[in-house]
C-alpha positions in Angstrom: 63.9 105.9 116.0 63.2 107.0 112.4 66.8 108.4 112.2 68.2 105.0 113.4 66.2 103.2 110.8 67.3 105.7 108.1 70.9 105.1 109.1 70.5 101.4 109.0 68.9 101.6 105.6 71.8 103.8 104.3 74.4 101.3 105.7 72.5 98.4 104.1 72.4 100.1 100.8 76.1 100.9 100.9 76.9 97.3 101.7 74.7 96.1 98.9 76.4 98.5 96.5 79.8 97.3 97.6 78.8 93.7 97.2 77.4 94.4 93.8 80.6 96.1 92.6 82.7 93.2 94.0 80.4 90.7 92.1 80.7 92.6 88.9 84.5 92.7 89.2 84.5 89.0 89.9 82.5 88.2 86.8 84.4 90.8 84.6 88.2 90.4 85.3 90.0 93.6 84.5 92.9 95.6 86.0 92.4 98.3 88.6 92.2 101.6 86.6 95.0 104.0 87.2 92.5 106.6 88.4 91.6 104.2 91.2 95.2 103.4 92.1 94.5 104.1 95.8 93.1 100.6 96.0 96.5 99.0 95.1 98.4 101.4 97.4 96.5 100.3 100.5 98.4 98.0 103.0 98.3 94.3 102.2 98.4 92.8 105.7 97.8 89.2 104.5 100.4 89.3 101.7 103.1 91.7 102.9 106.2 92.8 101.2 108.3 91.0 103.8 106.6 87.7 103.2 106.9 88.0 99.5 110.6 88.6 99.7 111.0 85.7 102.1 109.3 83.2 99.9 110.7 84.6 96.6 114.2 85.0 98.0 115.5 87.2 95.2 119.3 87.2 94.9 121.7 89.8 93.6 122.3 89.6 89.8 119.1 87.7 89.1 116.6 88.6 86.3 113.0 88.6 87.7 109.6 89.4 86.2 106.8 91.1 88.0 103.3 90.9 86.5 100.9 93.6 87.5 103.1 95.9 89.6 100.4 98.6 90.1 102.2 101.6 91.5 105.1 99.6 92.8 103.9 98.3 96.2 106.2 95.2 95.9 108.6 96.5 93.2 111.0 98.6 95.1 111.8 96.1 97.8 112.5 93.3 95.3 114.6 95.6 93.1 116.8 96.5 96.0 117.4 92.8 96.7 118.5 92.2 93.1 121.2 94.9 93.3 122.8 96.9 90.4 123.7 93.8 88.5 120.1 92.3 88.6 117.1 93.4 86.6 113.4 93.5 87.6 111.2 93.6 84.6 107.7 94.9 85.3 104.8 94.0 83.0 101.5 95.8 82.9 98.8 96.6 80.3 98.5 100.2 81.7 101.3 102.5 80.7 100.4 105.0 83.5 101.0 102.3 86.1 104.4 101.5 84.6 105.4 105.2 84.4 104.3 105.7 88.1 106.3 102.7 89.3 109.4 103.7 87.3 109.2 107.2 88.7 109.1 105.9 92.2 112.1 103.6 91.5 114.2 106.5 90.1 113.3 108.6 93.1 114.5 105.8 95.4 117.8 105.6 93.5 116.9 102.3 91.8 118.0 102.0 88.1 117.4 98.2 87.6 113.6 98.4 86.9 112.7 97.7 83.3 109.1 98.4 82.2 107.2 96.5 79.5 103.7 97.3 78.3 102.1 94.0 77.5 99.4 91.4 78.3 100.3 88.5 80.6 98.7 86.2 78.1 101.3 87.1 75.5 104.6 88.0 77.3 107.1 89.5 74.8 110.2 87.6 76.0 112.0 84.5 74.8 111.6 81.2 76.7 113.6 80.8 79.9 114.4 84.5 80.1 113.9 84.8 83.9 115.2 83.2 87.0 111.9 83.9 88.8 108.6 85.7 88.4 105.9 86.8 90.8 102.3 88.1 90.6 100.6 89.6 93.7 96.9 90.3 93.8 96.8 90.6 90.0 96.5 87.1 88.5 92.7 87.1 88.8 92.5 90.3 86.8 93.7 88.5 83.7 90.7 87.2 81.7 92.4 83.8 81.1 94.4 82.7 84.2 95.5 79.4 82.6 97.0 81.3 79.6 98.9 83.6 81.8 100.3 80.7 83.8 101.4 79.0 80.6 103.2 82.1 79.5 104.9 82.5 82.9 106.1 78.9 82.8 107.5 79.6 79.3 109.5 82.6 80.2 110.9 81.2 83.6 113.9 78.9 83.2 113.6 75.3 84.2 114.1 75.1 87.9 113.1 78.7 88.3 110.3 79.9 90.5 106.9 81.5 90.2 105.3 83.1 93.3 101.6 84.0 93.4 100.1 86.1 96.2 96.4 86.2 96.8 94.2 88.1 99.3 90.8 86.7 100.2 89.5 90.3 100.3 90.3 90.7 96.6 87.2 90.3 94.4 89.6 88.8 91.8 90.8 86.2 94.2 92.2 83.0 92.6 91.6 80.2 95.1 94.5 77.9 95.9 92.7 74.8 94.4 92.0 76.6 91.1 95.5 78.0 91.0 97.2 74.6 91.7 95.2 72.8 89.0 96.0 75.5 86.4 99.6 75.6 87.5 100.0 71.8 87.2 98.6 71.9 83.7 101.1 74.6 82.8 104.1 72.7 84.1 104.5 74.4 87.4 104.8 72.2 90.5 103.8 73.6 93.9 106.7 73.7 96.3 105.4 75.7 99.2 102.4 77.5 100.4 102.3 80.0 103.3 99.6 82.2 104.8 96.5 82.3 107.0 92.8 82.8 106.7 93.1 86.2 105.0 95.5 85.3 102.1 98.3 83.2 100.9 101.6 83.0 98.9 102.2 79.9 96.8 105.6 79.1 95.3 105.9 76.9 92.2 108.9 75.4 90.4 109.1 75.4 86.6 109.5 71.8 85.7 
């Protein structure tokens, strides 16, 4: 009996620790450190690669921006869809993440991935530079979500698209109501939302 109680106590302590870490992350938005990249390499069952590509619908020759690529979980599939004449620009504040993703792209025979080290609140491109942009499980890591959405609206051409993917298991989750209000204020109109109880994709048009 004592051993059972000890095991329960250990489990409760572990759960409390995990909840404490999640709460700290929630209150202190920051990108996942490269040293802990295994978190971003785990499967994303609620916001899969296939569902992203279906709602984003990237076409050959387009110029697309990905914010927060991590180690390239979504990058390679989108880059393939864009083809040799398209370009996928990947923006991250961590150079090691960019280097890792570009190395994976080269190993996969993809030469249309362009890295840029920058903050999503100050995207170093001219207005209307992209046909589309997407952010998956990374928007909540930006300290000012509204500022990031304004910048994304600025660099996406009128009529272009922004896709945001969010998992409810992510401590940096941006809930759909919060996202929609901030997107509306930035000049992004919700076109479509898909997903279930564990996560969602939302597609906006730059108006």
